[in-house]
N, C-alpha and C positions, 0 to 999 in steps of 0.2 A: 472170782467167778461172777461176783454179784456185779462187780464194774463192766465185765464183758457183755453182762446181761442188759445194764443200763445203757451201754453204748449202741447195742443192737438195737434196742428200744427206739432210740432217737433217730436212726436212719430212715430217711424216707424215699420211697420209690416212685418212680412215674407212674407204674402200674403195679400195683401191690399184690395181684393175684398172678402176675407171669413171670416165668422163670426168664432170668436174663434181662430183666429191667434195667434201665438207667438210673442211678442214684440221683435223686431231686436234691437240689439244694436251695430251698426257697429263701426269700428276704423276710424279714419281720415287716408287720402292717405299714409302717411309716414309709421305709425305703421302697416297700412294694409298690405304693401308691405315687411316690414320686416319680419312681423309674416308669410306670404305666403313663403317667401324664407327660413326661418328656418324650418319650419314644412314640407315644400315641400322637403328642403334638407334631412331630416330624411327618408321621404318616399323614395328618391332616392338611399340614402345609404343602406337603409333596402333591396332593391329589387336588386341593382346591386351587392352589397358585397355579399350578401347570394347567388346570382346565381352564382358568382365566386367561392365560397366555393363548392357549389354541383357538379359543372363542374370540378373542379381540382379534387375532391375525386372520382367522376364516372367515369372520363376519365383516369387519370393516375393510371396503376394497381399497382403500388407501394403503392398507398395510400389504397387498397382496404383491410382494417383492421377491426374488430368489432368497435373497438372505432370510426373510421374515419365514418364508415356508420352511426353509431348513431349521431355524429357531422353534416353528409350531411343530416340525416332526422330532427335535429334541425334546420339548415341552411332552410329547407323547410318550416317548420313551421313559421321563421322568415319573409321568402320570401313573404309568404301568407298575414302576417300582412301588410309587406309593398305593396302589391298589393291590396287587398281586404278591408282594413281597414283604412290605414293611409290617402289616397286621400280624402277619403269621410269624414274621420274626420277633416281633414284639413279645408274643406269648413264649415263644422259644426263650427268649432273652431273660424274661421277669420270672417264668415258671420252671427255667432249666430243663424242660422236656418238649418233646415235639409230640404234640396230640392230634395232628392231622394226617397220618397215615403215611405207609411208605410210597406209596406213587406219587402223592403230592409232594413229598419230599424231593424226589427226582425233578417233578415240573418246577417245584420252587427254585431248586437250585439253577435248572435251565432258564427261567424267568430271569433270574437275580443276574446270572452273566448275560445273557442275551441283551436285555434292557441297558445294562451298565456298559457293555462295550459298544451298543449302539450310539451312547450320549458320547462315547470317545471318539469314534467315526465322525459323527456329526460334529462334533467341534473342530476336527480336523478338516473336514469340506469347509466349515465356515471360517477357519482361518486362511484358506485359499481363496475364498471368496472375499475377504476383505483385504487381502494383500492386493488382488487386481484392484478393488475398488479404491483403495488409497493411491496406490503406483499411477493408477491410469484411468482416475474417475469419469472421465468424459467418453471414453471407450468402453468402460466397464458394461453398460448397457447391453453392448451387443457380442460381449463376451462371455458374460456369465447370465444367460437367460433361465426363464423359469424351466425349460426342459433341462438344462445343464443341471439345475437344482433338483429336479425331479429323479434325474438319473443317480446323483450323489445320495439322495435320499434311499433310494430302492437299492442300491448296492451296500450302504450303511446297514441296514437291516436284514439283507440277504447274508453277508458274512457273520454276522454278529450272532444271527439264530442258527445258520449252519454249524459255526464252529461250536457253539453252546451245546445243541442238542446231539452233535456226533460225538461229544465227548462224554456228557454226564448222563445222558438219556440211555446211551449203549453201555454205559458201564467201563469204557475205554480210559478213563482217569485212574481206575484201579488196577490194571494190568501191572503184573511185576510186583504189586505190594498186597497182594490178596491175604497173606498171613497177617500183616499188620493190620490190615482193614480189619479183618476178623478180629484180631484181639480189641481193636477201639469200638467195635459196633455192639450196640446195647439196644434193647426194645425201648423207644421213647426217644432215640437220639437223630438227629438229622444231619450227618457229616458227609462231605464230598472231599475227601483227600485228593489231591492231583499227584499222579506219580512223577517223577523227574523230567520226563522226556516232555509231557504235557503241561508242567509248570514253567518249562523253558519256553516252550512255543506262548504260554500266555503272558509271561513276561516280555517276549519280542513284539508279540501283538499291542502291548502296552507301551512298552519303550520306544518303538520307532516311530509311531503316529505322534508320542511326546515330542521327541527330539525333533520332529518336523515342526511342530506347533511352535515351541520355542523359538526354533530359528528364523522361521517364518514372522512371528509377533516382532522378534527382534528388528528384522528387516522394515516392518511395518512402522515401527515406532522411531526408527532413524529416519526412514522417509519422511514420516509426519513432523518429526523435528525441524527438518529440512525446509519442508513446505511452511510451517508457521513462521520460520525466520524471514522467508522469502516474502511473506504477505506482510509481516510487520515492516519490512523493508519498503513495501510498495507503498503501505498506509501511510509511513512517513514521510514518503516523497508527494502524496496526493491525499492528504487527510479529509479534505473536504469530500473527496469522491466516494461513491457507494462501493460495496465490494461488488467485484464481479462475479458472473453467474459461476465461473469456474472456483472462484475462491471459495464461496458458499458452498459449492457439491464438495471441494476438499476438506472444508471443517466438517461437514456433515459425516463424511465418510472416516475422518479421524475420530470424531467421536463415537460412532458405532463401533470402530475397532477397539477403542480404548475401553468400552463396556463389556465387549465381548471377549478381549483380553483378560479383564477381571475374571469372567465367567470361567475360561480356561484355567487361570491360576487357582481359582477355588477348586476345580475338578482335580487338579494335579495333587494340590496339597492333601485334598480327602482321600485320593488315590495311593499315592506312593507308600505309605507306610504299612498299606495292606499289601500289596503287590511284593513289596521287600519281604514282609514277612512271610508271606505265602512261599515265596523262593526258599528263604531259609528252613522253613519248615519242611519241604519236601525233601531236602538234604540231610536234615538233623532228626529224621523219624518223627516229627510232627509233636515238638516238645511245647509249642506255644500253650501257655496256661487258659483254660475255656474263658475266664473275665477279660483276657488281654485279647483274645480273638473277637469277642463281643463288641468291645470299645473300638477296635479296627474296622469291624463290619459297619457299625453305626456310625463311623465318619463318612465311610462310602454312602450309605443310605442317606443320610442327611444332606448330601450333596445335591441330591434330589428335589430337595425344598428350597435349596439356596437361589437357584437361576431367577425364580421370579421375584424374590426379594431384591437381586440385582438389579433386574429390570425397572422394579417400582422404585427404586433410588435413584438411578439414571436416566430414565425415560421417561420425560413428562407425557409424552402420548399414551404410554401404559397406564399410567395413573388417571387420566382422562378415559380411556378406555373402561378401566375397572369401574370407575363411578357410573358409566353410562350402563354397564353390565349388570351392576348389583342394583342401581336403582331402576331396572328393568325398561329403561328406554330404547334398548337394542330392539324390544318386541315392536316398536313404532315402524311405520313404514318408511321405506327410504333411510331409515338409521344407518344403514351400511355405507350410504354417502356421505356420513358426517366426517367434518373436518377436525382431525386430531391434532394439528399441528399448528401452534401459536405462531411460529415464523420459519422461513426456511432452514434456519439452523437445527432444528428439532427433527427434521426430516431423518428417518432412518432408510 
């Protein structure tokens, strides 16, 4: 009896004075501080990194291209993940409790799903854009215009928001599994289990664009390899001659495709484990341990912080834009006309 009393004493609840409260499993001070630092850093990188991307593209006129507008909208989705999702998820993950109310739990889930699927749809549009640019760089400006880019942006946001709110805000995700949801629900939790019907749709919405992107980028890199060999052959025949305009454009588009292909690969590596687990969970009565779920979710969240780091590493123009923004030089008159490219090959 003494042992039972001792065990009951160490059990902590999210809400001590409420019946049906979730059990709290807090970390000791050291790991707790480390977790807050690591997860908080991800949120900070997602917010400020993507904010820099948006400011750079919208401010500098040289960056006003269809591709870059898609990248800016993608950065907006990742920025919103950093603002509306990651800070609250940080507290939930470290404290093992949801302290922000049932209503915001629903919005949090809707925002999470909307912005992440918006990223996926944007990346799919970008892959199509890059395919046209690499396969036919001279005709590309007349095919993929700013208007076409705008339509892609609107549709990406429309479908992702419609899908998310129609499922999670209405509670359609719980249809048919009400008893299981009731058994798993406690005060201080924020779970959004998907029934088998909706998890299958979720999987298809992820799987089909993913297959399309893998196929498109495979074609892009095959074409790029062929173009590179052709340019090398031409260069060996006339080594003294400067590159033609077509060769410079082709090189530029291949470089942009390679960088954005890396961003797509990072997205898929971050998302694939989570999607597979979600499907398995729906068919196995949600057996995933909480700590495994948190790891998979944070792999997805951290992807929102990765794209600005990829751009900074591969794009000289982005590094130059960051310096101008951080130093405050963008506040000068006519700063929007600044030349960000050191040479033709750097142009995106």
